Backbone as XML, in Angstrom:
<?xml version="1.0"?>
<chain id="A" units="angstrom">
  <residue number="1" name="UNK">
    <atom name="N" x="102.311" y="100.212" z="102.284"/>
    <atom name="CA" x="101.830" y="101.420" z="102.905"/>
    <atom name="C" x="101.463" y="101.293" z="104.266"/>
  </residue>
  <residue number="2" name="UNK">
    <atom name="N" x="101.797" y="102.198" z="105.270"/>
    <atom name="CA" x="101.255" y="102.184" z="106.585"/>
    <atom name="C" x="99.968" y="102.905" z="106.586"/>
  </residue>
  <residue number="3" name="UNK">
    <atom name="N" x="98.955" y="102.185" z="107.126"/>
    <atom name="CA" x="97.434" y="102.741" z="107.224"/>
    <atom name="C" x="97.134" y="103.241" z="108.776"/>
  </residue>
  <residue number="4" name="UNK">
    <atom name="N" x="96.721" y="104.363" z="108.924"/>
    <atom name="CA" x="96.305" y="104.834" z="110.256"/>
    <atom name="C" x="94.909" y="104.740" z="110.400"/>
  </residue>
  <residue number="5" name="UNK">
    <atom name="N" x="94.480" y="104.817" z="111.473"/>
    <atom name="CA" x="92.934" y="104.834" z="111.889"/>
    <atom name="C" x="92.708" y="106.210" z="112.292"/>
  </residue>
  <residue number="6" name="UNK">
    <atom name="N" x="91.196" y="106.570" z="112.295"/>
    <atom name="CA" x="90.906" y="107.887" z="112.685"/>
    <atom name="C" x="90.343" y="108.735" z="111.682"/>
  </residue>
  <residue number="7" name="UNK">
    <atom name="N" x="89.980" y="109.968" z="111.945"/>
    <atom name="CA" x="89.548" y="110.837" z="111.057"/>
    <atom name="C" x="90.584" y="111.398" z="110.154"/>
  </residue>
  <residue number="8" name="UNK">
    <atom name="N" x="90.314" y="111.995" z="108.960"/>
    <atom name="CA" x="91.365" y="112.563" z="108.047"/>
    <atom name="C" x="92.343" y="113.315" z="108.746"/>
  </residue>
  <residue number="9" name="UNK">
    <atom name="N" x="91.924" y="114.246" z="109.710"/>
    <atom name="CA" x="92.781" y="115.150" z="110.472"/>
    <atom name="C" x="93.801" y="114.274" z="111.303"/>
  </residue>
  <residue number="10" name="UNK">
    <atom name="N" x="93.167" y="113.113" z="111.933"/>
    <atom name="CA" x="94.038" y="112.498" z="112.665"/>
    <atom name="C" x="95.115" y="111.472" z="111.889"/>
  </residue>
  <residue number="11" name="UNK">
    <atom name="N" x="94.675" y="111.083" z="110.908"/>
    <atom name="CA" x="95.437" y="110.355" z="109.901"/>
    <atom name="C" x="96.550" y="111.347" z="109.355"/>
  </residue>
  <residue number="12" name="UNK">
    <atom name="N" x="96.172" y="112.397" z="108.849"/>
    <atom name="CA" x="97.268" y="113.248" z="108.329"/>
    <atom name="C" x="98.323" y="113.543" z="109.583"/>
  </residue>
  <residue number="13" name="UNK">
    <atom name="N" x="97.863" y="113.869" z="110.714"/>
    <atom name="CA" x="98.675" y="114.129" z="111.902"/>
    <atom name="C" x="99.603" y="113.171" z="112.187"/>
  </residue>
  <residue number="14" name="UNK">
    <atom name="N" x="99.285" y="111.756" z="111.860"/>
    <atom name="CA" x="100.175" y="110.640" z="112.440"/>
    <atom name="C" x="101.155" y="110.435" z="111.031"/>
  </residue>
  <residue number="15" name="UNK">
    <atom name="N" x="101.032" y="111.005" z="109.965"/>
    <atom name="CA" x="101.941" y="110.585" z="108.795"/>
    <atom name="C" x="103.288" y="110.944" z="109.156"/>
  </residue>
  <residue number="16" name="UNK">
    <atom name="N" x="104.462" y="110.250" z="108.819"/>
    <atom name="CA" x="105.785" y="110.409" z="109.103"/>
    <atom name="C" x="106.120" y="111.738" z="108.335"/>
  </residue>
  <residue number="17" name="UNK">
    <atom name="N" x="105.711" y="112.026" z="107.147"/>
    <atom name="CA" x="106.097" y="113.156" z="106.556"/>
    <atom name="C" x="105.825" y="114.322" z="107.301"/>
  </residue>
  <residue number="18" name="UNK">
    <atom name="N" x="104.467" y="114.607" z="107.674"/>
    <atom name="CA" x="104.242" y="115.690" z="108.476"/>
    <atom name="C" x="104.871" y="115.745" z="109.683"/>
  </residue>
  <residue number="19" name="UNK">
    <atom name="N" x="105.015" y="114.750" z="110.171"/>
    <atom name="CA" x="105.737" y="114.534" z="111.766"/>
    <atom name="C" x="107.241" y="115.076" z="111.597"/>
  </residue>
  <residue number="20" name="UNK">
    <atom name="N" x="107.724" y="114.781" z="110.290"/>
    <atom name="CA" x="109.149" y="115.244" z="110.094"/>
    <atom name="C" x="109.278" y="116.669" z="109.645"/>
  </residue>
  <residue number="21" name="UNK">
    <atom name="N" x="108.564" y="117.091" z="108.536"/>
    <atom name="CA" x="108.912" y="118.350" z="108.244"/>
    <atom name="C" x="107.764" y="119.466" z="108.609"/>
  </residue>
  <residue number="22" name="UNK">
    <atom name="N" x="106.746" y="119.070" z="109.215"/>
    <atom name="CA" x="105.851" y="119.776" z="109.777"/>
    <atom name="C" x="104.479" y="119.737" z="109.112"/>
  </residue>
  <residue number="23" name="UNK">
    <atom name="N" x="103.533" y="120.283" z="109.830"/>
    <atom name="CA" x="102.199" y="120.250" z="109.286"/>
    <atom name="C" x="101.681" y="121.373" z="108.615"/>
  </residue>
  <residue number="24" name="UNK">
    <atom name="N" x="102.027" y="121.594" z="107.157"/>
    <atom name="CA" x="101.669" y="122.596" z="106.443"/>
    <atom name="C" x="100.977" y="122.162" z="105.007"/>
  </residue>
  <residue number="25" name="UNK">
    <atom name="N" x="100.551" y="123.054" z="104.265"/>
    <atom name="CA" x="99.928" y="122.748" z="103.023"/>
    <atom name="C" x="100.811" y="121.983" z="102.284"/>
  </residue>
  <residue number="26" name="UNK">
    <atom name="N" x="102.148" y="122.276" z="102.145"/>
    <atom name="CA" x="103.198" y="121.834" z="101.390"/>
    <atom name="C" x="103.500" y="120.243" z="101.647"/>
  </residue>
  <residue number="27" name="UNK">
    <atom name="N" x="103.323" y="119.970" z="102.875"/>
    <atom name="CA" x="103.530" y="118.441" z="103.365"/>
    <atom name="C" x="102.077" y="117.893" z="103.158"/>
  </residue>
  <residue number="28" name="UNK">
    <atom name="N" x="101.021" y="118.437" z="103.409"/>
    <atom name="CA" x="99.835" y="117.809" z="103.347"/>
    <atom name="C" x="99.261" y="117.312" z="101.847"/>
  </residue>
  <residue number="29" name="UNK">
    <atom name="N" x="99.585" y="118.264" z="100.977"/>
    <atom name="CA" x="99.033" y="117.924" z="99.734"/>
    <atom name="C" x="99.628" y="116.416" z="99.116"/>
  </residue>
  <residue number="30" name="UNK">
    <atom name="N" x="101.172" y="116.294" z="99.204"/>
    <atom name="CA" x="101.550" y="114.931" z="98.903"/>
    <atom name="C" x="101.028" y="113.879" z="99.755"/>
  </residue>
  <residue number="31" name="UNK">
    <atom name="N" x="100.759" y="114.113" z="101.047"/>
    <atom name="CA" x="100.147" y="112.914" z="101.885"/>
    <atom name="C" x="98.819" y="112.635" z="101.316"/>
  </residue>
  <residue number="32" name="UNK">
    <atom name="N" x="97.988" y="113.829" z="100.987"/>
    <atom name="CA" x="96.845" y="113.505" z="100.495"/>
    <atom name="C" x="96.612" y="112.718" z="99.350"/>
  </residue>
  <residue number="33" name="UNK">
    <atom name="N" x="97.570" y="112.888" z="98.529"/>
    <atom name="CA" x="97.796" y="112.314" z="96.968"/>
    <atom name="C" x="98.023" y="110.663" z="97.465"/>
  </residue>
  <residue number="34" name="UNK">
    <atom name="N" x="99.050" y="110.740" z="98.345"/>
    <atom name="CA" x="99.527" y="109.398" z="98.736"/>
    <atom name="C" x="98.370" y="108.492" z="99.270"/>
  </residue>
  <residue number="35" name="UNK">
    <atom name="N" x="97.352" y="109.081" z="100.115"/>
    <atom name="CA" x="96.387" y="108.399" z="100.724"/>
    <atom name="C" x="95.358" y="107.683" z="99.664"/>
  </residue>
  <residue number="36" name="UNK">
    <atom name="N" x="95.523" y="108.555" z="98.351"/>
    <atom name="CA" x="94.604" y="108.018" z="97.305"/>
    <atom name="C" x="95.126" y="107.240" z="96.370"/>
  </residue>
  <residue number="37" name="UNK">
    <atom name="N" x="96.428" y="107.187" z="96.281"/>
    <atom name="CA" x="97.243" y="106.543" z="95.229"/>
    <atom name="C" x="96.752" y="105.028" z="94.970"/>
  </residue>
  <residue number="38" name="UNK">
    <atom name="N" x="96.692" y="104.692" z="93.840"/>
    <atom name="CA" x="96.894" y="105.150" z="92.513"/>
    <atom name="C" x="95.865" y="106.068" z="91.952"/>
  </residue>
  <residue number="39" name="UNK">
    <atom name="N" x="94.857" y="106.288" z="92.670"/>
    <atom name="CA" x="93.582" y="107.119" z="92.049"/>
    <atom name="C" x="93.900" y="108.510" z="92.091"/>
  </residue>
  <residue number="40" name="UNK">
    <atom name="N" x="94.178" y="109.434" z="90.815"/>
    <atom name="CA" x="94.344" y="110.685" z="90.843"/>
    <atom name="C" x="93.024" y="111.540" z="91.220"/>
  </residue>
  <residue number="41" name="UNK">
    <atom name="N" x="93.539" y="112.682" z="91.675"/>
    <atom name="CA" x="92.378" y="113.654" z="92.402"/>
    <atom name="C" x="92.366" y="114.901" z="91.442"/>
  </residue>
  <residue number="42" name="UNK">
    <atom name="N" x="91.210" y="115.568" z="91.319"/>
    <atom name="CA" x="91.096" y="116.970" z="90.978"/>
    <atom name="C" x="91.661" y="117.906" z="91.888"/>
  </residue>
  <residue number="43" name="UNK">
    <atom name="N" x="91.950" y="119.070" z="91.413"/>
    <atom name="CA" x="92.470" y="120.016" z="92.337"/>
    <atom name="C" x="91.618" y="120.334" z="93.589"/>
  </residue>
  <residue number="44" name="UNK">
    <atom name="N" x="90.162" y="120.392" z="93.515"/>
    <atom name="CA" x="89.298" y="120.613" z="94.490"/>
    <atom name="C" x="89.496" y="119.390" z="95.617"/>
  </residue>
  <residue number="45" name="UNK">
    <atom name="N" x="89.542" y="118.219" z="95.047"/>
    <atom name="CA" x="89.739" y="117.031" z="95.848"/>
    <atom name="C" x="91.092" y="116.849" z="96.566"/>
  </residue>
  <residue number="46" name="UNK">
    <atom name="N" x="92.007" y="117.460" z="96.047"/>
    <atom name="CA" x="93.212" y="117.654" z="96.634"/>
    <atom name="C" x="93.158" y="118.327" z="97.961"/>
  </residue>
  <residue number="47" name="UNK">
    <atom name="N" x="92.632" y="119.591" z="97.631"/>
    <atom name="CA" x="92.539" y="120.628" z="98.753"/>
    <atom name="C" x="91.654" y="120.016" z="99.717"/>
  </residue>
  <residue number="48" name="UNK">
    <atom name="N" x="90.394" y="119.351" z="99.569"/>
    <atom name="CA" x="89.481" y="118.901" z="100.413"/>
    <atom name="C" x="90.060" y="117.695" z="101.348"/>
  </residue>
  <residue number="49" name="UNK">
    <atom name="N" x="90.831" y="116.917" z="100.627"/>
    <atom name="CA" x="91.664" y="115.577" z="101.362"/>
    <atom name="C" x="92.683" y="116.188" z="102.113"/>
  </residue>
  <residue number="50" name="UNK">
    <atom name="N" x="93.422" y="117.162" z="101.728"/>
    <atom name="CA" x="94.520" y="117.564" z="102.310"/>
    <atom name="C" x="94.087" y="118.542" z="103.702"/>
  </residue>
  <residue number="51" name="UNK">
    <atom name="N" x="92.790" y="119.033" z="103.576"/>
    <atom name="CA" x="92.358" y="119.838" z="104.640"/>
    <atom name="C" x="92.897" y="121.265" z="104.432"/>
  </residue>
  <residue number="52" name="UNK">
    <atom name="N" x="93.181" y="121.691" z="103.272"/>
    <atom name="CA" x="93.520" y="123.198" z="103.056"/>
    <atom name="C" x="92.625" y="123.770" z="102.209"/>
  </residue>
  <residue number="53" name="UNK">
    <atom name="N" x="92.771" y="125.071" z="102.158"/>
    <atom name="CA" x="91.864" y="125.893" z="101.292"/>
    <atom name="C" x="92.224" y="125.659" z="99.856"/>
  </residue>
  <residue number="54" name="UNK">
    <atom name="N" x="91.270" y="125.939" z="99.046"/>
    <atom name="CA" x="91.394" y="125.598" z="97.595"/>
    <atom name="C" x="92.618" y="126.623" z="97.049"/>
  </residue>
  <residue number="55" name="UNK">
    <atom name="N" x="92.639" y="127.780" z="97.394"/>
    <atom name="CA" x="93.763" y="128.516" z="96.926"/>
    <atom name="C" x="95.234" y="127.824" z="97.349"/>
  </residue>
  <residue number="56" name="UNK">
    <atom name="N" x="95.269" y="127.587" z="98.598"/>
    <atom name="CA" x="96.504" y="126.873" z="99.038"/>
    <atom name="C" x="96.596" y="125.520" z="98.388"/>
  </residue>
  <residue number="57" name="UNK">
    <atom name="N" x="95.589" y="124.724" z="98.015"/>
    <atom name="CA" x="95.889" y="123.362" z="97.222"/>
    <atom name="C" x="96.365" y="123.619" z="96.078"/>
  </residue>
  <residue number="58" name="UNK">
    <atom name="N" x="95.945" y="124.718" z="95.366"/>
    <atom name="CA" x="96.320" y="125.034" z="93.822"/>
    <atom name="C" x="97.620" y="125.262" z="93.947"/>
  </residue>
  <residue number="59" name="UNK">
    <atom name="N" x="98.073" y="126.319" z="94.758"/>
    <atom name="CA" x="99.491" y="126.801" z="94.935"/>
    <atom name="C" x="100.351" y="125.934" z="95.096"/>
  </residue>
  <residue number="60" name="UNK">
    <atom name="N" x="100.134" y="125.002" z="96.033"/>
    <atom name="CA" x="101.188" y="123.954" z="96.485"/>
    <atom name="C" x="101.132" y="122.907" z="95.275"/>
  </residue>
  <residue number="61" name="UNK">
    <atom name="N" x="100.055" y="122.471" z="94.786"/>
    <atom name="CA" x="100.047" y="121.553" z="93.668"/>
    <atom name="C" x="100.803" y="122.062" z="92.518"/>
  </residue>
  <residue number="62" name="UNK">
    <atom name="N" x="100.659" y="123.299" z="92.084"/>
    <atom name="CA" x="101.456" y="123.990" z="91.139"/>
    <atom name="C" x="102.738" y="123.980" z="91.336"/>
  </residue>
  <residue number="63" name="UNK">
    <atom name="N" x="103.290" y="124.182" z="92.616"/>
    <atom name="CA" x="104.866" y="124.217" z="92.820"/>
    <atom name="C" x="105.336" y="122.807" z="92.906"/>
  </residue>
  <residue number="64" name="UNK">
    <atom name="N" x="104.544" y="121.882" z="93.260"/>
    <atom name="CA" x="105.070" y="120.526" z="93.124"/>
    <atom name="C" x="105.008" y="119.832" z="91.834"/>
  </residue>
  <residue number="65" name="UNK">
    <atom name="N" x="104.111" y="120.449" z="91.039"/>
    <atom name="CA" x="104.125" y="119.938" z="89.742"/>
    <atom name="C" x="105.307" y="120.477" z="88.763"/>
  </residue>
  <residue number="66" name="UNK">
    <atom name="N" x="105.795" y="121.642" z="89.180"/>
    <atom name="CA" x="107.027" y="122.160" z="88.649"/>
    <atom name="C" x="108.155" y="121.266" z="88.820"/>
  </residue>
  <residue number="67" name="UNK">
    <atom name="N" x="108.374" y="120.781" z="89.933"/>
    <atom name="CA" x="109.277" y="120.019" z="90.448"/>
    <atom name="C" x="109.170" y="118.454" z="90.294"/>
  </residue>
  <residue number="68" name="UNK">
    <atom name="N" x="108.022" y="118.103" z="89.601"/>
    <atom name="CA" x="107.835" y="116.653" z="89.243"/>
    <atom name="C" x="107.238" y="115.732" z="90.593"/>
  </residue>
  <residue number="69" name="UNK">
    <atom name="N" x="107.020" y="116.415" z="91.524"/>
    <atom name="CA" x="106.522" y="115.501" z="92.854"/>
    <atom name="C" x="105.172" y="115.153" z="92.546"/>
  </residue>
  <residue number="70" name="UNK">
    <atom name="N" x="104.432" y="115.939" z="91.741"/>
    <atom name="CA" x="103.019" y="115.710" z="91.304"/>
    <atom name="C" x="103.005" y="115.724" z="90.112"/>
  </residue>
  <residue number="71" name="UNK">
    <atom name="N" x="102.223" y="115.008" z="89.273"/>
    <atom name="CA" x="102.071" y="114.965" z="87.841"/>
    <atom name="C" x="100.642" y="114.733" z="87.393"/>
  </residue>
  <residue number="72" name="UNK">
    <atom name="N" x="100.414" y="115.390" z="86.183"/>
    <atom name="CA" x="99.266" y="115.127" z="85.621"/>
    <atom name="C" x="98.808" y="113.715" z="85.287"/>
  </residue>
  <residue number="73" name="UNK">
    <atom name="N" x="97.578" y="113.394" z="85.522"/>
    <atom name="CA" x="97.144" y="112.037" z="85.246"/>
    <atom name="C" x="95.867" y="112.068" z="84.503"/>
  </residue>
  <residue number="74" name="UNK">
    <atom name="N" x="95.589" y="112.855" z="83.596"/>
    <atom name="CA" x="94.406" y="112.648" z="82.742"/>
    <atom name="C" x="93.356" y="113.820" z="83.409"/>
  </residue>
  <residue number="75" name="UNK">
    <atom name="N" x="92.027" y="113.308" z="82.893"/>
    <atom name="CA" x="91.016" y="114.494" z="83.123"/>
    <atom name="C" x="89.697" y="113.755" z="83.570"/>
  </residue>
  <residue number="76" name="UNK">
    <atom name="N" x="88.842" y="114.192" z="84.442"/>
    <atom name="CA" x="87.382" y="113.672" z="84.704"/>
    <atom name="C" x="86.684" y="115.188" z="84.416"/>
  </residue>
  <residue number="77" name="UNK">
    <atom name="N" x="85.832" y="114.799" z="83.150"/>
    <atom name="CA" x="85.099" y="115.990" z="82.640"/>
    <atom name="C" x="86.193" y="116.975" z="82.243"/>
  </residue>
  <residue number="78" name="UNK">
    <atom name="N" x="85.759" y="118.279" z="82.652"/>
    <atom name="CA" x="86.711" y="119.425" z="82.485"/>
    <atom name="C" x="87.998" y="119.427" z="83.094"/>
  </residue>
  <residue number="79" name="UNK">
    <atom name="N" x="87.857" y="118.685" z="84.381"/>
    <atom name="CA" x="88.922" y="118.998" z="85.557"/>
    <atom name="C" x="90.056" y="117.969" z="85.269"/>
  </residue>
  <residue number="80" name="UNK">
    <atom name="N" x="91.407" y="118.673" z="85.283"/>
    <atom name="CA" x="92.468" y="117.736" z="85.171"/>
    <atom name="C" x="92.765" y="117.022" z="86.579"/>
  </residue>
  <residue number="81" name="UNK">
    <atom name="N" x="93.186" y="115.817" z="86.440"/>
    <atom name="CA" x="93.541" y="114.940" z="87.577"/>
    <atom name="C" x="94.903" y="114.919" z="87.791"/>
  </residue>
  <residue number="82" name="UNK">
    <atom name="N" x="95.326" y="114.822" z="89.092"/>
    <atom name="CA" x="96.659" y="114.805" z="89.471"/>
    <atom name="C" x="97.006" y="113.580" z="90.400"/>
  </residue>
  <residue number="83" name="UNK">
    <atom name="N" x="98.148" y="113.231" z="90.507"/>
    <atom name="CA" x="98.739" y="111.950" z="91.347"/>
    <atom name="C" x="100.179" y="112.385" z="91.549"/>
  </residue>
  <residue number="84" name="UNK">
    <atom name="N" x="100.728" y="111.241" z="92.163"/>
    <atom name="CA" x="102.244" y="111.082" z="92.203"/>
    <atom name="C" x="102.984" y="110.356" z="91.355"/>
  </residue>
  <residue number="85" name="UNK">
    <atom name="N" x="104.091" y="110.572" z="90.955"/>
    <atom name="CA" x="104.806" y="109.658" z="89.926"/>
    <atom name="C" x="105.038" y="108.268" z="90.505"/>
  </residue>
  <residue number="86" name="UNK">
    <atom name="N" x="105.269" y="107.428" z="89.500"/>
    <atom name="CA" x="105.548" y="105.862" z="89.822"/>
    <atom name="C" x="107.021" y="105.762" z="90.032"/>
  </residue>
  <residue number="87" name="UNK">
    <atom name="N" x="107.728" y="106.333" z="90.916"/>
    <atom name="CA" x="109.019" y="106.205" z="91.088"/>
    <atom name="C" x="109.643" y="106.209" z="92.497"/>
  </residue>
  <residue number="88" name="UNK">
    <atom name="N" x="110.794" y="106.409" z="92.656"/>
    <atom name="CA" x="111.432" y="106.383" z="94.133"/>
    <atom name="C" x="110.874" y="107.515" z="94.891"/>
  </residue>
  <residue number="89" name="UNK">
    <atom name="N" x="110.567" y="108.691" z="94.403"/>
    <atom name="CA" x="110.122" y="109.636" z="95.187"/>
    <atom name="C" x="108.580" y="109.337" z="95.873"/>
  </residue>
  <residue number="90" name="UNK">
    <atom name="N" x="107.902" y="108.742" z="95.073"/>
    <atom name="CA" x="106.525" y="108.348" z="95.724"/>
    <atom name="C" x="106.934" y="107.265" z="96.883"/>
  </residue>
  <residue number="91" name="UNK">
    <atom name="N" x="107.687" y="106.295" z="96.368"/>
    <atom name="CA" x="108.124" y="105.053" z="97.162"/>
    <atom name="C" x="108.617" y="105.746" z="98.662"/>
  </residue>
  <residue number="92" name="UNK">
    <atom name="N" x="109.364" y="106.978" z="98.714"/>
    <atom name="CA" x="110.038" y="107.316" z="99.797"/>
    <atom name="C" x="109.031" y="108.102" z="100.784"/>
  </residue>
  <residue number="93" name="UNK">
    <atom name="N" x="107.924" y="108.469" z="100.275"/>
    <atom name="CA" x="106.878" y="109.079" z="100.976"/>
    <atom name="C" x="106.093" y="108.014" z="101.878"/>
  </residue>
  <residue number="94" name="UNK">
    <atom name="N" x="106.110" y="106.680" z="101.423"/>
    <atom name="CA" x="105.385" y="105.807" z="101.966"/>
    <atom name="C" x="106.027" y="105.256" z="103.138"/>
  </residue>
</chain>
């Protein structure tokens, strides 16, 4: 995986996915999960890491969960954890 220097915002802006499909919540959520892979994140951590509102983070996470780009990876306390699948879709994001 390629690593970028700088702040979270600068790293996100340099990721090829955001450069290709645009900088929006739908592209930021998988990039945020990828930057923490293989460690899963809570929904609040996803939003914070992606630099989006909690509402947007939940909405995007739910849509990506429906199509299998995001998967549930257990729980931390009462909070569910989410990550990326271990397959070619995650490999393609790198």
